[in-house]
C-alpha positions in Angstrom: -20.4 -6.3 21.5 -19.2 -3.3 23.3 -16.7 -5.4 25.3 -15.4 -6.9 22.1 -15.0 -3.5 20.6 -13.1 -2.3 23.6 -10.7 -5.3 23.5 -10.0 -5.0 19.8 -9.6 -1.2 20.3 -7.1 -1.7 23.0 -5.1 -4.2 20.9 -5.3 -1.7 18.0 -3.8 1.0 20.1 -0.8 -1.2 20.8 -0.2 -2.6 17.3 -0.5 0.8 15.7 1.3 2.5 18.7 4.8 3.8 19.1 6.5 0.4 19.3 5.1 -0.7 15.9 6.1 2.5 14.3 9.6 2.2 15.7 9.8 -1.4 14.5 8.7 -0.5 10.9 11.0 2.5 10.8 13.8 0.7 12.6 13.9 -2.3 10.2 13.6 0.0 7.2 16.5 2.1 8.4 18.6 -1.0 9.2 18.0 -2.3 5.6 18.6 1.1 4.0 22.0 1.4 5.8 22.9 -2.3 5.1 22.2 -1.6 1.4 24.3 1.5 1.6 21.3 3.7 0.6 21.2 1.9 -2.8 17.3 2.1 -3.1 17.6 5.9 -3.0 20.7 6.2 -5.1 19.4 3.7 -7.7 15.9 5.2 -8.3 16.9 5.9 -12.0 18.0 2.2 -12.4 14.6 1.1 -11.1 12.6 3.3 -13.5 14.8 2.0 -16.4 14.1 -1.6 -15.4 10.4 -0.7 -15.0 10.2 0.7 -18.6 12.0 -2.5 -19.9 9.8 -4.6 -17.7 6.6 -4.1 -19.7 7.3 -7.5 -21.2 8.2 -10.5 -19.1 11.9 -11.6 -19.2 11.8 -14.8 -17.2 9.5 -17.4 -15.5 6.2 -16.2 -13.9 2.6 -15.3 -14.7 2.7 -11.5 -15.2 5.3 -8.9 -16.4 7.4 -7.1 -13.9 5.5 -3.9 -14.8 2.1 -5.5 -14.2 3.4 -6.9 -10.9 4.2 -3.4 -9.7 0.9 -2.1 -11.0 -0.9 -4.9 -9.1 0.9 -3.9 -5.9 0.2 -0.2 -6.6 -3.5 -1.0 -7.2 -3.7 -2.1 -3.6 -1.7 0.8 -2.2 -2.8 3.8 -4.3 -6.2 4.4 -2.8 -8.0 6.0 0.1 -4.7 6.4 2.0 -3.5 8.8 -0.7 -6.7 10.9 -0.5 -8.2 10.5 2.9 -5.1 9.2 4.7 -2.9 12.2 3.9 -5.7 14.6 4.8 -6.2 12.9 8.1 -2.5 13.1 8.9 -2.4 16.8 8.1 -5.6 17.4 10.1 -4.3 15.6 13.2 -0.6 16.3 13.0 -0.4 19.6 11.1 1.6 20.3 7.9 4.7 18.7 9.5 3.1 15.3 9.2 3.8 15.4 5.4 7.6 15.6 6.2 7.4 12.4 8.3 5.5 10.7 5.6 8.4 11.4 3.3 10.9 10.0 5.8 8.8 6.9 6.2 8.8 6.5 2.4 12.6 6.9 2.1 13.3 4.0 4.6 10.2 2.1 3.3 11.9 1.9 -0.2 14.5 -0.4 1.3 11.9 -2.5 3.1 9.8 -2.9 -0.2 13.0 -3.8 -2.1 14.0 -6.5 0.5 10.4 -7.8 0.5 10.5 -8.3 -3.3 14.0 -9.8 -3.3 12.9 -12.4 -0.7 9.6 -13.0 -2.5 11.3 -14.0 -5.8 14.2 -15.7 -4.2 12.0 -18.1 -2.1 8.9 -18.4 -4.3 7.7 -21.8 -5.4 5.2 -23.4 -7.8 1.8 -24.5 -6.7 -0.1 -27.6 -8.0 -1.5 -25.5 -10.8 2.0 -24.5 -12.0 1.7 -20.9 -10.9 4.5 -19.1 -8.9 3.4 -18.2 -5.4 5.4 -16.3 -2.8 5.3 -13.6 -0.1 6.2 -13.5 3.6 4.7 -16.9 4.4 6.9 -18.6 1.7 10.1 -16.7 2.5 9.6 -17.6 6.1 9.1 -21.3 5.3 11.8 -21.6 2.6 14.3 -19.0 4.0 14.1 -19.5 7.7 13.2 -23.2 8.0 10.8 -25.4 9.9 11.3 -23.9 13.3 9.9 -20.6 12.0 7.0 -22.2 10.1 4.5 -21.0 12.7 5.4 -17.4 11.9 4.5 -17.9 8.2 1.1 -19.5 9.3 0.5 -16.5 11.5 1.1 -14.1 8.6 -1.2 -16.0 6.3 -3.9 -16.2 8.9 -3.8 -12.5 9.7 -3.6 -11.6 5.9 -6.5 -13.8 4.9 -8.9 -12.3 7.5 -7.6 -8.7 7.2 -8.1 -8.8 3.4 -11.8 -9.0 3.8 -11.9 -5.9 5.9 -9.2 -3.5 4.6 -9.2 -4.8 1.1 -12.9 -5.6 0.6 -15.6 -4.3 3.0 -14.0 -1.0 3.8 -13.2 -0.2 0.2 -16.7 -1.2 -1.0 -18.2 0.9 1.8 -16.1 3.9 0.8 -17.2 3.7 -2.8 -20.9 3.3 -1.9 -20.8 6.2 0.6 -19.0 8.7 -1.7 -21.2 7.9 -4.7 -24.4 8.3 -2.6 -23.2 11.6 -1.1 -22.0 13.1 -4.4 -24.3 11.5 -7.1 -27.3 10.1 -5.2 -26.5 6.5 -6.2 -28.2 3.9 -3.9 -25.6 1.8 -1.9 -27.3 -1.4 -3.0 -26.8 -0.5 -6.7 -23.2 0.3 -6.0 -22.8 -3.0 -4.3 -24.2 -5.0 -7.2 -22.2 -3.1 -9.8 -18.9 -3.6 -7.8 -19.7 -7.3 -7.5 -20.1 -7.7 -11.2 -17.0 -5.7 -12.1 -14.9 -7.5 -9.5 -16.1 -11.0 -10.6 -15.2 -10.2 -14.2 -11.6 -9.6 -13.2 -10.7 -11.8 -10.3 -12.3 -15.1 -11.6 -9.5 -14.8 -14.3 -6.8 -15.0 -11.6 -3.6 -13.0 -11.4 -3.1 -12.8 -15.2 -6.3 -10.9 -15.6 -5.8 -8.8 -12.4 -2.3 -7.9 -13.6 -3.6 -6.9 -17.1 -6.4 -4.7 -15.7 -4.1 -3.1 -13.1 -1.5 -2.5 -15.8 -4.0 -0.3 -17.7 -6.2 1.2 -15.0 -3.6 2.1 -12.4 -1.3 4.2 -14.6 -4.3 5.9 -16.1 -5.9 6.8 -12.8 -2.7 7.8 -11.2 -1.7 10.1 -14.0 -5.2 11.7 -14.1 -5.1 12.3 -10.3 -1.5 13.7 -10.5 -2.4 16.1 -13.4 -5.5 17.3 -11.4 -3.3 17.8 -8.3 -0.6 19.7 -10.2 -3.3 22.0 -11.6 -4.4 22.8 -8.0 -0.7 23.5 -7.2 -0.3 25.7 -10.3 -3.4 27.7 -9.4 -2.0 28.2 -5.9 1.6 28.6 -7.0 2.1 31.7 -5.0 1.6 29.7 -1.8 3.8 26.7 -2.6 6.9 28.3 -1.0 4.9 29.0 2.2 3.4 25.5 2.1 6.9 23.9 2.0 8.1 26.2 4.8 5.1 25.1 7.0 6.0 21.4 6.2 9.6 21.7 7.3 8.9 24.1 10.2 6.1 22.1 11.8 8.0 18.8 11.4 10.2 20.0 14.3 8.1 22.6 16.1 4.5 22.5 17.4 1.8 23.6 14.9 -0.1 26.7 16.2 -3.9 26.7 16.2 -5.2 28.4 13.1 -8.7 28.7 11.7 -10.4 25.3 12.3 -7.1 23.6 13.0 -6.7 22.9 16.7 -2.9 22.9 16.7 -0.6 19.8 17.1 2.6 18.9 19.0 5.7 17.6 17.2 4.9 14.1 18.4 1.5 14.3 16.7 3.2 15.2 13.4 5.6 12.3 13.7 3.0 9.8 14.8 0.3 10.5 12.2 2.8 11.2 9.5 4.5 7.8 10.0 1.3 5.9 10.6 -0.5 7.2 7.6 2.7 6.9 5.5 2.8 3.2 6.3 -0.9 2.8 5.8 -0.6 4.4 2.3 2.4 2.6 0.9 2.2 -0.6 3.0 6.0 -1.0 3.2 6.7 -3.6 5.8 3.2 -5.0 6.0 4.1 -7.8 3.6 1.3 -7.5 1.1 3.2 -6.2 -2.0 5.7 -9.1 -2.2 2.8 -11.5 -2.8 2.2 -9.8 -6.2 5.9 -9.4 -7.0 6.5 -13.2 -6.5 4.4 -13.8 -9.7 6.6 -11.6 -11.9 8.3 -12.9 -15.1 11.6 -11.5 -13.9 15.3 -12.3 -14.5 15.8 -12.6 -10.8 15.3 -11.3 -7.2 17.3 -8.0 -7.4 15.7 -7.0 -10.8 12.3 -7.2 -9.3 13.4 -5.6 -6.0 14.6 -2.5 -7.9 11.2 -2.3 -9.6 9.2 -3.0 -6.4 10.9 -0.2 -4.4 9.4 2.3 -6.9 6.0 1.5 -5.5 6.8 3.3 -2.3 8.4 6.2 -4.2 5.4 6.7 -6.5 2.8 6.2 -3.8 4.1 8.5 -1.2 6.8 10.8 -2.6 4.7 11.6 -5.7 1.0 11.0 -5.1 0.8 11.7 -1.3 3.0 14.8 -1.7 0.6 16.3 -4.3 -2.4 15.7 -2.1 -0.6 17.1 1.0 0.7 20.2 -0.8 -2.7 20.8 -2.4 -4.3 20.8 1.0 -1.8 23.1 2.6 -1.2 25.5 -0.3 -5.0 26.0 -0.8 -5.4 26.9 2.8 -8.0 24.1 3.3 -6.0 22.5 6.1 -7.3 25.3 8.5 -10.9 24.6 7.6 -11.6 22.1 10.3 -12.5 19.4 7.7 -10.8 16.0 7.8 -10.3 12.9 5.7 -11.6 12.8 2.1 -13.8 15.9 2.8 -10.6 17.9 3.4 -9.0 16.8 0.1 -12.3 17.4 -1.7 -12.5 20.9 -0.3 -8.9 21.6 -1.4 -9.6 20.5 -5.0 -13.1 22.1 -5.1 -11.8 25.5 -3.9 -9.3 25.6 -6.8 -10.9 23.6 -9.6 -14.5 23.7 -10.9 -16.0 20.3 -10.2 -12.9 19.4 -8.0 -15.1 17.7 -5.4 -16.7 15.4 -7.9 -13.3 14.6 -9.3 -12.2 13.4 -5.8 -15.3 11.3 -5.5 -14.6 9.6 -8.8 -10.9 9.1 -8.0 -11.8 7.6 -4.6 -14.2 5.2 -6.3 -11.6 4.0 -8.9 -8.8 3.8 -6.4 -11.0 1.7 -4.0 -12.1 -0.6 -6.8 -8.5 -1.4 -7.8 -7.6 -1.9 -4.1 -10.4 -4.6 -4.0 -8.7 -6.3 -7.0 -5.2 -6.2 -5.5 -6.2 -7.4 -2.1 -8.3 -10.2 -3.5 -5.1 -11.7 -4.8 -3.2 -11.1 -1.6 -6.0 -12.8 0.4 -6.4 -15.8 -1.8 -2.6 -16.5 -1.7 -2.8 -16.4 2.1 -5.7 -18.9 2.0 -3.9 -21.1 -0.6 -0.9 -21.3 1.7 -3.2 -22.4 4.6 -5.6 -24.7 2.7 -4.2 -25.4 -0.8 -5.4 -24.7 -4.3 -8.8 -26.3 -3.8 -9.7 -23.2 -1.7 -9.2 -20.7 -4.5 -12.6 -20.8 -6.3 -14.6 -20.8 -3.0 -12.5 -17.9 -1.8 -13.1 -15.9 -4.9 -16.9 -16.5 -4.7 -16.9 -15.5 -1.0 -14.9 -12.4 -1.9 -17.4 -11.3 -4.5 -20.4 -11.9 -2.2 -18.7 -10.0 0.7 -18.5 -6.8 -1.5 -22.3 -6.3 -1.4 -22.4 -6.6 2.4 -19.4 -4.2 2.6 -21.2 -1.6 0.4 -24.5 -1.7 2.4 -23.5 -2.5 6.0 -22.2 -0.5 9.0 -18.5 -1.5 9.2 -17.4 0.2 12.4 -16.2 -3.0 14.1 -15.0 -4.7 10.8 -12.8 -1.7 10.1 -11.3 -1.8 13.6 -10.7 -5.6 13.4 -9.2 -5.4 9.9 -7.0 -2.4 10.9 -5.7 -4.4 13.9 -5.0 -7.6 11.8 -3.4 -5.5 9.1 -0.8 -4.2 11.5 -0.3 -7.7 13.0 0.7 -8.9 9.5 3.7 -6.6 9.7 5.2 -8.3 12.8 6.0 -11.8 11.2 7.1 -10.0 8.0 9.5 -7.6 9.7 11.0 -10.4 11.8 11.6 -12.4 8.7 13.2 -9.4 6.8 15.6 -8.7 9.6 16.7 -12.4 9.8 17.0 -12.7 6.0 18.8 -9.4 5.6 22.2 -11.0 5.1 20.8 -12.9 2.0 19.4 -9.6 0.7 22.7 -7.8 1.1 24.6 -10.7 -0.5 22.4 -10.9 -3.5 22.5 -7.2 -4.0 26.3 -7.0 -3.7 26.7 -9.8 -6.3 24.2 -8.2 -8.7 26.0 -4.9 -8.8 29.5 -6.4 -8.7 28.6 -8.3 -11.9 27.0 -5.3 -13.6 23.5 -6.9 -13.2 24.4 -10.2 -15.0 24.8 -12.6 -12.1 21.1 -13.1 -11.4 19.4 -16.5 -11.5 15.6 -16.7 -11.5 14.0 -17.2 -8.1 12.1 -20.2 -7.1 14.8 -22.3 -5.5 14.3 -23.6 -2.0 16.4 -22.4 0.9 20.1 -23.3 0.7 
């Protein structure tokens, strides 16, 4: 087992190393330039479409709004609470700056993913729209690239059980036991029942639950974070100064913080930024492919908001709360660091973080269940859906009660490997994305046709 751990650990060091980070940022920057920075300049258009997208306006299973909420349910989670804290602990305050940079290029990546997902989606035997990297590779790039789509689906199907199931269930069980004394077995059973009640209803029920739960939990967390910032308002200016200063100069050792080089700020800021918003990993377009949308660009404009909301808003609040409260020099890391930042400013702040983590992790389980089942459906067909859902529900209990050291490492590795086929496909399909975008804005947004057509 130790040898297996070492092998997977070595692979993990490569797939999450500098080359992967350069690939993710490089493709994102290429798309952002090719789109003439439209995703940044058209944020207002995206929010306008999101507001209008609460009701479906085309063919699909869920509204454009619920499609975004489903994708956010899988991304707003432990990465926003524990991930940001880990980035600041290992890379210093400057890591937050590089998370912002990752998000700004990631908006273009997420936009392109959704455009391709809707453009190349298809209907399965049950009459449901299905899409994502495996489908835009198959329908957009042709037979010679089919193996790349299979590779993505295989990586995604396995990784989902780790990063979207076991790791999340384990996180909920541990935090509830530590803060409220709830037995991990009890947490496992409750999570199984709640998850079964949602996912056995398919994407329609997942989208409906996500459409209500995600906005509520995100707003509650943002309000609590803003209260922490208001309480520490005198330190906000200094916190921002530290973020920008340490993004380009080494962080000095201070309190329990050991200090960090500029490379550490870049590395951990980018890595945790990608882990948080998943831009480039290829997961979110699976949800956006099911949207009742007018066309690819409409959904792309809504999809790109996921990265903005997840990182620019939610992660920024977490990071600034940690830095402005002074907790970043305490020596704590992960969720414990965020908990300390909130607890030192708000009565009951630690328990608030525990509850937020639990809800965030639960919605992540829901979102990733859909991602995983669509990967399995691509590989094995619709007959695999019910067995997959049952297996997903059973796996939650083991995730909540078992030691997941190796599972976490394997899932983290496969999660990164999902990005490779997806980024290759996005680069090759970029001319189509640029063409559709140009036509859309040239016609004032009236030239869109619903996605679902095969490759031309």
